[in-house]
C-alpha positions as CSV (number, residue, x, y, z in Angstrom):
1,M,130.3,-40.4,139.0
2,W,128.1,-42.8,137.6
3,I,126.4,-43.8,141.1
4,R,125.7,-39.9,141.8
5,S,124.3,-39.7,138.3
6,T,121.7,-42.8,138.9
7,L,120.8,-41.3,142.5
8,A,120.2,-38.1,141.0
9,Y,116.8,-39.7,140.0
10,R,116.3,-41.6,143.0
11,V,112.4,-42.7,142.5
12,S,113.5,-44.1,138.9
13,F,116.4,-45.8,140.7
14,V,114.2,-47.5,142.9
15,L,111.6,-48.5,140.5
16,T,114.2,-49.8,138.0
17,V,115.7,-51.8,141.2
18,V,112.1,-53.0,141.9
19,G,111.3,-54.2,138.2
20,G,114.9,-55.7,138.5
21,L,113.9,-57.7,141.3
22,L,110.7,-58.8,139.5
23,V,112.7,-60.0,136.2
24,T,115.2,-61.8,138.0
25,G,112.6,-63.3,140.4
26,L,111.3,-65.0,137.4
27,D,114.1,-67.8,137.5
28,F,113.0,-68.8,141.1
29,V,109.2,-68.4,140.2
30,A,110.0,-71.0,137.6
31,I,111.9,-73.2,140.1
32,L,108.6,-73.1,142.2
33,L,106.6,-74.2,139.4
34,M,108.7,-77.2,139.1
35,F,107.9,-77.7,142.7
36,S,104.4,-77.8,142.5
37,Q,104.0,-80.9,140.4
38,V,107.3,-82.9,142.0
39,D,108.4,-83.4,145.7
40,V,112.5,-83.5,144.5
41,L,114.2,-82.4,141.8
42,G,117.4,-84.5,140.7
43,G,117.1,-86.1,144.1
44,Y,117.1,-82.4,145.8
45,T,114.3,-80.7,147.6
46,L,113.1,-77.2,147.6
47,P,115.2,-75.8,150.1
48,E,118.0,-77.4,149.0
49,V,117.7,-76.4,145.2
50,A,117.0,-72.6,146.8
51,F,120.4,-72.9,148.5
52,L,121.9,-73.7,145.2
53,Y,120.1,-71.1,143.8
54,G,120.8,-68.6,146.5
55,L,125.0,-69.2,146.4
56,S,124.7,-68.9,142.7
57,A,122.6,-66.0,142.4
58,T,124.5,-63.7,145.0
59,S,127.8,-64.7,143.8
60,F,126.9,-63.7,140.5
61,G,125.6,-60.7,141.5
62,L,128.7,-59.6,143.2
63,A,130.8,-60.2,140.2
64,D,128.2,-58.5,137.7
65,L,127.9,-55.4,140.1
66,S,131.7,-55.0,140.2
67,I,133.0,-56.0,136.8
68,G,129.6,-56.5,134.6
69,S,130.8,-53.5,132.6
70,A,133.4,-55.6,131.2
71,G,131.4,-57.2,128.8
72,R,130.9,-54.2,126.5
73,L,134.8,-53.9,126.0
74,G,134.0,-55.1,122.4
75,S,132.4,-51.9,121.2
76,R,135.4,-49.8,122.9
77,V,138.1,-51.9,120.8
78,R,135.7,-51.8,117.4
79,D,135.7,-47.9,117.6
80,G,138.9,-47.1,119.3
81,T,137.6,-45.2,122.5
82,L,139.8,-47.5,124.5
83,D,142.5,-45.3,123.6
84,T,141.1,-42.9,126.5
85,L,141.5,-45.3,129.0
86,L,144.9,-45.9,128.2
87,V,146.2,-42.4,128.6
88,R,144.7,-42.0,132.1
89,P,146.6,-42.5,135.2
90,A,144.9,-45.5,136.3
91,P,144.6,-49.5,135.8
92,V,142.6,-50.1,132.4
93,L,140.8,-52.9,134.4
94,A,139.4,-50.6,137.2
95,Q,138.4,-48.0,134.4
96,V,136.5,-50.7,132.2
97,A,135.0,-51.8,135.5
98,A,133.7,-48.5,136.2
99,D,132.8,-47.7,132.9
100,R,128.9,-46.5,132.9
101,F,128.6,-48.5,136.4
102,A,125.3,-49.8,136.5
103,L,123.9,-49.4,140.2
104,R,120.8,-51.1,139.4
105,R,122.6,-54.4,139.2
106,V,122.3,-54.6,142.7
107,A,118.9,-55.9,142.3
108,R,120.3,-59.2,141.5
109,L,122.3,-59.3,144.1
110,I,119.1,-58.6,146.7
111,Q,117.2,-61.3,145.0
112,G,119.7,-63.6,145.6
113,T,120.4,-63.0,149.2
114,L,116.5,-63.0,149.8
115,V,116.4,-66.6,148.3
116,L,119.5,-67.6,150.2
117,G,118.1,-66.6,153.4
118,Y,114.9,-68.4,152.9
119,A,116.9,-71.5,152.1
120,G,118.9,-71.4,155.2
121,V,115.8,-70.8,157.4
122,A,113.8,-73.8,155.6
123,L,117.0,-76.2,155.3
124,D,117.0,-79.4,157.5
125,V,120.8,-78.9,158.3
126,D,123.0,-79.4,161.3
127,W,124.5,-75.7,161.2
128,T,128.0,-76.5,162.8
129,P,130.4,-73.5,163.0
130,V,132.4,-75.0,159.8
131,K,129.4,-75.3,157.5
132,A,128.0,-71.9,158.7
133,A,131.9,-70.4,157.9
134,L,131.9,-72.0,154.5
135,V,128.7,-70.2,153.2
136,P,130.4,-66.5,153.0
137,V,133.5,-68.5,151.9
138,M,131.6,-69.8,148.7
139,L,129.7,-66.2,148.1
140,V,133.1,-64.6,148.1
141,C,135.1,-67.2,146.2
142,G,132.3,-67.4,143.8
143,G,132.0,-63.8,143.3
144,L,135.5,-64.0,142.2
145,I,135.4,-66.9,140.2
146,F,132.3,-65.1,138.2
147,A,134.4,-61.8,138.0
148,A,137.5,-64.0,136.4
149,V,135.1,-65.3,133.6
150,F,134.2,-61.8,133.2
151,V,137.7,-60.7,132.7
152,A,138.8,-63.7,130.6
153,G,135.6,-62.6,128.2
154,A,136.9,-59.4,128.2
155,A,140.1,-60.2,127.4
156,F,139.0,-62.4,124.5
157,Q,137.2,-59.6,123.0
158,F,140.4,-57.9,122.2
159,V,140.7,-60.5,119.6
160,A,137.0,-61.5,118.7
161,Q,135.8,-57.4,119.1
162,D,132.1,-59.0,118.7
163,A,132.0,-61.6,121.3
164,S,129.8,-60.2,124.1
165,E,127.4,-62.9,123.5
166,V,130.0,-65.5,123.8
167,Q,130.8,-64.2,127.1
168,A,127.2,-64.1,128.4
169,A,127.0,-67.9,127.5
170,F,129.6,-68.6,130.2
171,T,128.7,-65.8,132.7
172,Y,124.9,-65.8,132.7
173,G,124.6,-69.0,131.2
174,G,126.6,-70.5,134.1
175,Q,125.0,-68.7,136.7
176,T,121.5,-70.4,135.4
177,L,123.4,-73.6,134.9
178,L,124.6,-73.6,138.7
179,Q,120.8,-72.7,140.1
180,Y,119.9,-76.4,139.6
181,P,121.6,-79.9,141.0
182,P,124.5,-81.2,139.2
183,T,122.4,-84.4,138.9
184,V,119.9,-83.2,136.4
185,F,123.0,-82.7,134.2
186,G,124.7,-85.0,131.9
187,T,128.3,-86.6,133.1
188,E,130.3,-84.7,130.6
189,L,128.6,-81.2,131.4
190,V,129.6,-81.8,134.8
191,R,133.0,-82.7,134.0
192,G,133.5,-79.6,131.8
193,V,132.3,-77.2,134.5
194,T,134.3,-78.8,136.9
195,Y,137.6,-79.7,135.2
196,L,137.8,-77.3,132.3
197,L,135.6,-74.1,133.4
198,P,135.6,-74.8,137.4
199,L,132.1,-73.1,138.1
200,A,130.9,-76.3,140.1
201,F,133.3,-75.0,143.0
202,V,131.0,-71.6,143.3
203,N,128.3,-73.8,144.8
204,W,127.8,-77.6,143.8
205,V,130.9,-79.0,145.3
206,P,131.3,-76.8,148.6
207,A,127.3,-77.1,149.0
208,A,127.7,-80.8,148.9
209,Y,129.3,-80.7,152.3
210,V,126.8,-78.7,153.8
211,L,123.8,-80.6,152.4
212,G,125.3,-83.9,152.9
213,R,125.2,-84.8,149.1
214,P,127.4,-87.1,147.2
215,Y,129.9,-84.9,145.4
216,P,129.8,-84.4,141.8
217,L,132.0,-86.9,139.8
218,G,132.9,-88.6,143.3
219,L,135.3,-85.9,144.3
220,P,136.9,-86.2,147.5
221,Q,135.8,-84.6,150.7
222,W,138.3,-81.9,150.7
223,A,137.4,-80.4,147.5
224,A,134.6,-78.8,149.2
225,F,137.0,-76.2,150.8
226,A,139.1,-75.7,147.6
227,P,136.7,-72.8,146.3
228,P,139.8,-70.2,147.6
229,L,142.3,-72.3,145.9
230,V,140.3,-72.4,142.5
231,A,139.5,-68.6,142.8
232,V,142.9,-67.7,143.2
233,A,143.6,-69.8,140.2
234,C,140.9,-68.4,137.8
235,C,142.0,-64.8,138.6
236,A,145.5,-65.5,138.1
237,V,144.7,-67.2,134.5
238,A,142.1,-64.2,133.9
239,G,144.7,-61.9,134.8
240,S,147.2,-63.2,132.5
241,A,144.6,-63.4,129.5
242,W,143.7,-59.7,130.2
243,R,147.6,-58.6,130.1
244,A,147.9,-60.6,126.9
245,G,145.1,-59.1,125.1
246,L,145.9,-55.6,126.2
247,R,149.1,-55.9,124.5
248,T,147.5,-57.0,121.1
249,Y,145.4,-53.9,121.2
250,R,146.3,-51.6,118.1
251,S,143.4,-49.2,118.0
252,T,141.5,-48.6,114.5
253,G,144.5,-47.5,112.7
254,S,142.6,-44.0,112.0
């Protein structure tokens, strides 16, 4: 319904997507401006940073497009309109994901894919079959990890009710963090996004194998192939948090 509603005004939709491409593209423009003054950033060249950026932006774009609407769950909890989702014969999480589905978010996905395509051409990498196969695995698993963060944040809003900005700090903030090499951040921050909130497995860890770079925190080489396990674990934790949050919902009491 929301897709049909959006496409009813095709020119408006196209202009919105183009505007979204320009706005999200400013992040990469900032990186280009940095490299106009330096040759490397944290030991990484421009194509290597573009590779990290493309992986992060595309993975996040997949999650944002599919489950990004979960960020507004807090408003439904506050005004009690979540009740309407509970009485429908469909999973509540699926309804939350489809609520006011914003097809315009495809702009972020397109922009990330374009940068990733540039990086793939510009990188001086020996693309073995394993490395080539690892890229789509990173994108899918990265999308699942970000989606799990979205769901866990939505579950937290059952309790906090007005925590959309807290959720955004871990979703949009995490995506921005991963656009840059781990070498530009402090050890404690890298440790936190590796062991506590494992966003590092979206791109930093597996990309180290593709780029032939040292692994963050001295992780073993097999960690590059751990994103599927990390994604499954994150989804399991987020699913448990969602079910626990849904059980605490008591409507507005009116």
